[in-house]
C-alpha positions as CSV (number, residue, x, y, z in Angstrom):
1,X,-57.4,-97.9,-29.4
2,X,-59.4,-95.2,-27.6
3,X,-58.3,-96.6,-24.2
4,X,-54.7,-96.3,-25.3
5,X,-55.1,-92.6,-26.1
6,X,-56.7,-92.0,-22.8
7,X,-53.9,-93.7,-21.0
8,X,-51.3,-91.6,-23.0
9,X,-53.2,-88.4,-22.2
10,X,-53.5,-89.3,-18.5
11,X,-49.8,-90.1,-18.4
12,X,-48.9,-86.8,-20.0
13,X,-51.2,-85.0,-17.7
14,X,-49.7,-86.7,-14.7
15,X,-46.2,-85.8,-15.8
16,X,-47.3,-82.1,-16.4
17,X,-48.9,-81.9,-12.9
18,X,-45.8,-83.5,-11.4
19,X,-43.5,-81.0,-13.2
20,X,-45.8,-78.1,-12.1
21,X,-45.6,-79.2,-8.5
22,X,-41.9,-79.6,-8.6
23,X,-41.4,-76.0,-10.0
24,X,-43.8,-74.4,-7.4
25,X,-42.3,-76.0,-4.3
26,X,-39.2,-73.6,-3.8
27,X,-41.2,-70.4,-3.9
28,X,-42.0,-70.4,-0.1
29,X,-38.2,-70.4,0.6
30,X,-37.6,-67.3,-1.7
31,X,-40.5,-65.5,0.1
32,X,-38.9,-66.3,3.4
33,X,-35.5,-64.9,2.2
34,X,-37.1,-61.7,1.1
35,X,-38.8,-61.3,4.5
36,X,-35.5,-61.8,6.3
37,X,-33.8,-59.2,4.2
38,X,-36.6,-56.7,4.9
39,X,-36.3,-57.3,8.6
40,X,-32.5,-56.8,8.6
41,X,-32.8,-53.4,6.7
42,X,-35.4,-52.2,9.2
43,X,-33.3,-53.0,12.4
44,X,-33.6,-49.4,13.6
45,X,-37.4,-49.7,13.6
46,X,-38.3,-53.4,14.1
47,X,-41.6,-54.6,12.9
48,X,-43.7,-57.4,14.5
49,X,-42.3,-60.8,13.9
50,X,-44.0,-62.8,11.1
51,X,-44.7,-66.5,11.6
52,X,-42.2,-68.8,9.9
53,X,-43.4,-70.5,6.7
54,X,-42.9,-74.2,6.7
55,X,-41.1,-75.8,3.9
56,X,-40.3,-79.3,2.9
57,X,-36.8,-78.3,1.7
58,X,-34.8,-76.9,4.6
59,X,-31.6,-76.7,2.4
60,X,-33.2,-73.7,0.5
61,X,-32.9,-71.5,3.6
62,X,-29.1,-71.4,3.5
63,X,-28.8,-69.3,0.2
64,X,-31.0,-66.7,1.8
65,X,-28.0,-65.1,3.7
66,X,-26.5,-63.6,0.6
67,X,-29.6,-61.5,-0.4
68,X,-29.9,-60.3,3.3
69,X,-26.3,-59.1,3.3
70,X,-26.8,-57.3,0.0
71,X,-29.9,-55.6,1.3
72,X,-28.0,-54.3,4.4
73,X,-25.2,-52.8,2.4
74,X,-27.6,-51.1,0.1
75,X,-29.3,-49.2,2.9
76,X,-30.4,-45.8,1.5
77,X,-28.7,-42.6,2.9
78,X,-31.0,-40.3,4.9
79,X,-32.4,-37.4,2.9
80,X,-31.6,-33.9,4.2
81,X,-34.4,-31.5,4.5
82,X,-34.7,-28.9,1.8
83,X,-34.0,-26.0,4.2
84,X,-30.7,-27.6,5.2
85,X,-29.7,-28.3,1.7
86,X,-30.4,-24.8,0.5
87,X,-28.5,-23.2,3.3
88,X,-25.1,-22.0,1.9
89,X,-22.0,-23.1,3.7
90,X,-20.4,-20.5,5.9
91,X,-16.8,-19.6,5.0
92,X,-14.2,-20.8,7.4
93,X,-13.1,-18.3,10.0
94,X,-9.7,-16.8,9.3
95,X,-7.7,-15.4,12.2
96,X,-6.0,-12.9,9.8
97,X,-9.4,-11.3,8.8
98,X,-9.3,-8.8,11.6
99,X,-5.8,-7.5,10.9
100,X,-6.6,-7.3,7.2
101,X,-9.7,-5.3,7.9
102,X,-7.7,-3.0,10.1
103,X,-5.1,-2.5,7.3
104,X,-7.8,-1.8,4.8
105,X,-9.4,0.7,7.2
106,X,-6.0,2.4,7.7
107,X,-5.6,2.6,4.0
108,X,-9.0,4.3,3.6
109,X,-8.0,6.8,6.4
110,X,-4.8,7.6,4.6
111,X,-6.6,8.1,1.3
112,X,-9.1,10.4,3.0
113,X,-6.2,12.6,4.2
114,X,-4.7,12.9,0.8
115,X,-6.5,16.3,0.0
116,X,-4.8,17.8,3.1
117,X,-1.4,16.6,2.0
118,X,-2.0,18.2,-1.4
119,X,-3.0,21.5,0.2
120,X,0.3,21.5,2.1
121,X,2.4,21.2,-1.1
122,X,2.7,25.0,-1.2
123,X,4.4,24.9,2.2
124,X,6.8,22.0,2.5
125,X,7.6,20.5,5.9
126,X,11.0,22.2,5.9
127,X,13.9,23.5,3.8
128,X,15.7,21.0,1.7
129,X,19.2,22.3,1.4
130,X,20.2,20.2,-1.6
131,X,17.1,21.1,-3.5
132,X,17.6,24.8,-2.7
133,X,21.2,24.6,-4.0
134,X,20.0,23.1,-7.3
135,X,17.4,25.8,-7.6
136,X,19.9,28.5,-7.0
137,X,22.3,27.1,-9.5
138,X,19.6,26.9,-12.2
139,X,18.5,30.5,-11.4
140,X,22.0,31.9,-11.7
141,X,22.5,30.1,-15.0
142,X,19.3,31.6,-16.4
143,X,20.4,35.0,-15.2
144,X,23.7,34.8,-16.9
145,X,22.1,33.6,-20.2
146,X,19.5,36.3,-20.1
147,X,22.1,39.0,-19.4
148,X,24.2,37.9,-22.4
149,X,21.3,39.0,-24.7
150,X,20.6,42.3,-22.9
151,X,22.8,45.3,-23.0
152,X,21.7,46.4,-19.5
153,X,23.3,43.8,-17.2
154,X,21.8,43.6,-13.7
155,X,24.3,44.4,-10.8
156,X,23.9,40.9,-9.4
157,X,24.9,39.3,-12.7
158,X,27.9,41.7,-12.9
159,X,28.9,40.7,-9.4
160,X,28.4,37.0,-10.2
161,X,30.7,37.2,-13.2
162,X,33.3,39.1,-11.3
163,X,33.1,36.6,-8.4
164,X,33.6,33.6,-10.7
165,X,36.8,35.1,-12.1
166,X,38.3,36.0,-8.7
167,X,40.7,34.0,-6.6
168,X,40.8,33.9,-2.8
169,X,42.8,36.4,-0.7
170,X,44.8,34.4,1.7
171,X,44.9,37.2,4.3
172,X,41.2,38.3,4.0
173,X,38.9,35.6,2.5
174,X,38.7,33.1,5.4
175,X,38.3,35.8,8.1
176,X,35.5,37.6,6.1
177,X,33.7,34.3,5.3
178,X,33.7,33.4,9.0
179,X,32.4,36.8,10.2
180,X,29.6,36.8,7.7
181,X,28.6,33.3,8.3
182,X,28.6,33.7,12.1
183,X,26.4,36.8,12.0
184,X,23.8,35.2,9.7
185,X,23.7,31.9,11.8
186,X,23.2,34.0,14.9
187,X,20.2,35.7,13.3
188,X,18.8,32.3,12.2
189,X,19.2,30.9,15.7
190,X,17.1,33.7,17.2
191,X,14.1,32.8,14.9
192,X,11.1,30.8,16.2
193,X,11.4,27.1,15.5
194,X,8.7,27.0,12.8
195,X,10.4,29.8,10.9
196,X,13.9,28.4,11.4
197,X,12.8,25.2,9.7
198,X,11.9,27.0,6.5
199,X,14.7,29.6,6.2
200,X,18.3,28.5,5.7
201,X,21.8,29.7,4.7
202,X,22.9,27.7,1.8
203,X,26.4,29.0,1.0
204,X,28.9,31.7,2.0
205,X,32.2,32.3,0.3
206,X,34.5,35.3,0.1
207,X,37.2,35.8,-2.5
208,X,39.3,38.8,-3.4
209,X,36.8,41.7,-3.4
210,X,33.4,39.9,-3.1
211,X,31.5,37.7,-0.7
212,X,28.7,35.6,-2.2
213,X,25.8,34.7,0.1
214,X,23.1,32.2,-1.1
215,X,20.0,31.5,1.0
216,X,16.5,30.1,0.5
217,X,13.1,30.3,2.1
218,X,10.7,27.3,1.7
219,X,7.6,29.2,2.9
220,X,6.7,31.5,0.1
221,X,3.1,31.9,1.4
222,X,4.3,33.2,4.8
223,X,7.0,35.5,3.5
224,X,5.0,38.7,3.8
225,X,3.7,38.0,7.2
226,X,7.2,37.2,8.5
227,X,8.6,40.4,6.9
228,X,6.2,42.4,9.2
229,X,7.7,40.8,12.3
230,X,11.4,41.2,11.1
231,X,11.7,37.4,10.4
232,X,12.2,37.6,6.7
233,X,15.7,36.8,5.2
234,X,16.2,40.2,3.5
235,X,16.1,41.8,7.0
236,X,19.0,39.6,8.0
237,X,20.9,40.9,5.0
238,X,20.1,44.6,5.8
239,X,21.5,44.3,9.3
240,X,25.0,43.2,8.0
241,X,26.3,46.8,7.5
242,X,25.5,47.4,11.2
243,X,28.0,44.7,12.3
244,X,31.3,45.9,13.8
245,X,33.3,43.8,11.3
246,X,31.7,45.5,8.3
247,X,34.1,48.4,8.3
248,X,37.0,46.5,9.8
249,X,36.9,44.1,6.8
250,X,36.6,47.0,4.4
251,X,33.1,46.3,3.0
252,X,31.5,49.2,1.1
253,X,28.1,48.1,-0.2
254,X,26.0,45.1,-1.1
255,X,23.5,44.0,-3.8
256,X,20.7,41.4,-3.5
257,X,18.5,39.6,-6.0
258,X,15.3,37.7,-5.1
259,X,13.6,35.0,-7.1
260,X,10.1,33.6,-6.3
261,X,10.1,30.0,-7.7
262,X,6.4,29.3,-7.8
263,X,6.9,25.7,-9.1
264,X,8.8,24.7,-5.9
265,X,7.3,27.2,-3.5
266,X,10.8,28.4,-2.6
267,X,12.1,32.0,-2.4
268,X,15.7,32.2,-3.5
269,X,18.2,34.9,-2.4
270,X,21.5,35.9,-4.0
271,X,23.6,38.6,-2.2
272,X,27.1,40.0,-2.9
273,X,29.1,42.0,-0.4
274,X,31.7,44.3,-2.1
275,X,35.0,45.0,-0.5
276,X,36.6,48.3,-1.3
277,X,40.3,47.6,-2.0
278,X,42.6,50.5,-1.5
279,X,45.6,50.7,-3.8
280,X,48.9,50.1,-2.2
281,X,50.8,53.2,-1.1
């Protein structure tokens, strides 16, 4: 009985040892596959060759190709140095940058010149005839309204009201208008260029007994200085009685009103030449 147990134990032990040997035999092939994968991933820096490990099962070497391919595809990316990673990317160069900078610089230059433009507001760059005509119309309307509330009506307002009610004289009006206009334009043409740009004749019209002359000066600041050199508009008016046509056309006197429009910087002139009409004989 004891011998039978020993035989059974020996048999079990032999089976266990045989199973253990069978399970341990493929390990050298796996180790060889791992070494092959490591040598493939280190192709850039080859290491010394290792001796081949003998195995009793050559068929196990064939599956080793799959792990080697996986190892080559899983090659780690090179790590950049910290200094290169921390360096910010430079913005791409734009060819339009230079023109844009030039336009911005030009805009800054224009903004820097704005105070000079503001200082020149009191002296516009020349007479605006349409604006002067509007200013004159507003001024005459204010004169007429103010005179309606005042018993003492200014002579220019009286002349304006008479002029508005008159009709043209077919034999006299056109000739008188032309003579007055030609004399005043000749005086303007004799002025220096800078003065002539600021002073202008706006309107001349003669009717039955009156001629209306409207003018404007865009340089209020230089008016007094130009008056000293006989370049001020009122001096052009005062020389009209000295013209040969004055007596020929029957003029007797004149009246002038001046308005300094500080809001616009314009000096406005309103003049009426009165013709003395003789009764028919």
